[in-house]
C-alpha positions in Angstrom: 121.9 85.1 102.8 121.2 86.1 106.4 120.6 89.7 105.3 118.3 88.6 102.5 116.4 86.3 104.9 115.9 89.2 107.3 114.6 91.4 104.5 112.0 88.8 103.6 111.1 88.4 107.3 110.4 92.2 107.6 108.4 92.0 104.4 106.1 89.3 105.8 105.8 91.3 109.0 104.7 94.3 106.9 102.1 92.2 105.1 100.7 91.0 108.5 100.6 94.6 109.9 98.8 95.7 106.7 96.1 93.2 107.0 95.5 94.0 110.6 95.3 97.7 109.8 92.8 97.1 107.1 90.6 95.0 109.5 90.9 97.7 112.2 89.7 100.4 109.8 86.9 98.2 108.5 85.8 97.6 112.1 85.3 101.4 112.6 82.1 101.0 110.5 82.9 104.2 108.8 84.0 102.5 105.6 87.0 100.2 104.9 90.5 101.3 103.8 90.9 102.8 100.4 93.0 100.0 99.1 90.3 97.5 100.0 87.3 99.5 99.2 86.5 97.8 95.9 86.9 94.2 97.2 84.9 95.1 100.3 82.0 96.4 98.2 82.1 93.3 96.0 82.1 91.0 99.1 79.0 92.8 100.4 77.3 92.2 97.0 78.4 88.6 96.8 78.4 87.4 100.5 79.4 83.9 99.4 82.8 85.2 98.6 84.8 86.4 101.6 86.4 89.8 101.9 89.9 88.2 101.6 88.9 86.2 98.5 87.6 89.3 96.7 90.9 91.0 97.6 92.8 88.1 96.1 90.9 88.3 92.8 91.1 92.1 92.6 94.8 92.1 93.3 95.5 89.8 90.4 94.4 92.8 88.2 97.1 94.9 89.9 99.8 92.4 89.1 98.7 92.5 85.4 98.8 96.3 85.5 102.4 96.2 86.8 103.4 93.9 83.9 101.9 96.4 81.4 103.5 99.4 83.1 107.0 98.1 83.7 107.3 95.7 80.8 110.9 94.6 80.8 111.5 96.2 84.2 109.0 93.8 85.7 111.3 91.0 86.9 110.1 87.4 86.9 110.6 87.2 90.7 107.8 89.7 91.1 105.3 87.0 90.0 105.8 85.8 93.6 103.3 88.6 94.3 100.7 86.0 93.5 101.8 84.0 96.6 102.0 87.3 98.6 98.5 88.1 97.4 97.3 84.7 98.8 99.0 85.4 102.1 97.7 89.0 102.3 94.2 88.0 101.5 94.2 85.1 103.9 95.5 87.4 106.7 92.7 89.9 106.0 90.1 87.2 106.7 92.1 86.0 109.7 92.3 89.6 111.1 88.6 90.2 110.6 87.9 87.0 112.5 90.3 87.9 115.3 88.6 91.3 115.6 85.1 89.9 115.5 84.6 90.9 119.2 85.4 94.5 118.4 82.2 96.3 117.6 82.6 100.0 118.5 79.3 101.9 118.8 80.2 105.4 120.1 81.2 107.8 117.4 84.4 108.8 119.2 85.4 105.2 119.5 84.8 104.6 115.8 86.8 107.6 114.9 89.6 106.4 117.2 89.5 103.0 115.6 89.8 104.7 112.2 92.8 106.8 113.2 94.6 103.9 114.8 93.8 101.7 111.8 95.3 104.3 109.4 98.5 104.5 111.4 98.8 100.7 111.5 98.3 100.5 107.8 100.8 103.2 107.0 103.4 101.6 109.3 102.8 98.2 107.7 103.2 99.7 104.2 106.5 101.3 105.2 107.8 98.0 106.7 106.7 96.1 103.7 108.3 98.4 101.1 111.5 99.2 102.9 113.3 95.8 102.4 112.9 96.2 98.6 112.1 92.6 97.9 108.4 92.1 97.1 105.3 94.1 97.8 101.6 93.2 97.9 100.0 93.9 94.5 98.2 97.1 95.6 101.5 98.7 96.7 103.4 97.2 93.8 101.2 99.0 91.3 101.7 102.3 93.2 105.4 101.8 93.1 105.3 101.1 89.4 103.2 104.3 88.9 105.7 106.2 91.1 108.6 105.0 89.0 106.9 105.9 85.7 105.7 109.4 86.9 108.8 110.1 89.0 106.7 111.2 92.0 107.1 110.1 95.6 105.5 106.9 96.6 103.2 108.5 99.2 102.0 111.2 96.8 101.1 108.7 94.0 99.4 106.6 96.7 97.0 109.4 97.5 95.9 109.8 93.9 95.7 106.0 93.4 93.6 105.5 96.5 91.2 108.3 95.7 90.6 106.6 92.3 89.8 103.3 94.0 87.3 105.1 96.3 85.5 106.6 93.2 85.3 103.1 91.7 84.0 101.6 94.9 81.4 104.3 95.3 80.1 103.8 91.8 79.9 100.1 92.3 78.1 100.6 95.7 75.5 102.9 94.1 75.0 100.4 91.2 74.6 97.5 93.6 72.8 99.0 96.5 71.6 102.4 95.3 73.4 104.0 98.2 76.9 104.1 99.7 77.5 100.8 101.4 81.0 99.8 102.5 82.3 103.2 101.5 82.2 106.1 103.9 83.9 109.0 105.5 86.5 106.6 106.9 87.4 105.5 103.4 88.1 109.1 102.3 90.0 109.9 105.5 92.2 106.8 105.1 92.9 107.7 101.4 94.3 111.1 102.4 95.8 110.2 105.7 97.7 106.9 104.9 99.8 108.4 102.1 100.7 111.4 104.3 101.6 109.1 107.2 103.7 106.9 104.9 105.8 110.0 103.8 106.2 111.1 107.5 107.1 107.6 108.7 109.7 107.1 105.9 111.3 110.4 106.8 111.3 110.3 110.6 111.1 106.7 111.9 114.6 105.3 112.3 113.4 101.7 112.5 112.1 101.9 108.9 115.3 103.6 107.7 117.3 100.8 109.3 115.2 98.2 107.5 115.7 100.1 104.2 119.4 100.1 104.8 119.5 96.3 104.8 118.9 96.4 101.0 121.7 98.9 100.2 124.7 96.4 100.2 122.7 94.0 98.0 121.9 96.7 95.5 125.6 97.7 95.4 126.6 94.0 94.9 124.1 93.6 92.1 125.4 96.7 90.4 129.0 95.4 90.6 127.9 92.0 89.1 126.1 93.8 86.3 129.3 95.7 85.4 
């Protein structure tokens, strides 16, 4: 139970880091992160709905997609992603509020903000996925696609994120007749975050140790199944 509680603690930490990374990228004013590009464009079009609330509604579609992809392999416990989605979306609004003072103007500072945000987001994703308990819906659907296609998580994430950017760009053009909320930073994060995830998973020992927490539990579950 102590090991399981620790795994969930790391998961919540990963969700918090994710939300902060997304806010940091958004504050670069070069476009938000790829995973949040569609909700961000929707929040700009409908200012009465917060960025976090748009994220919550959009992520419900990701949960449905997981159910359709995994079918019987989608375990009922994964419906807790709805609660995770609520936490994640709320933390996005909280992080945006906490960074309200941060308004970089110089291009080099905006690029630095973008780079740091991508690293924070990638690290948060690794921490979130490593305990193998729950994931936020956006990462859950990538994991489902990774399982179905038998490709690495980071590689699938690049393709998935590029698809989200295309949808966000189309919505932006339809709503504003120009790119609004989607920019070079969105494209950079789409390519960079997945690559950073692969590198962190291979080389950062702290993430490997978190992942190791789940190994005994998997072994025990397999023994019970036999």
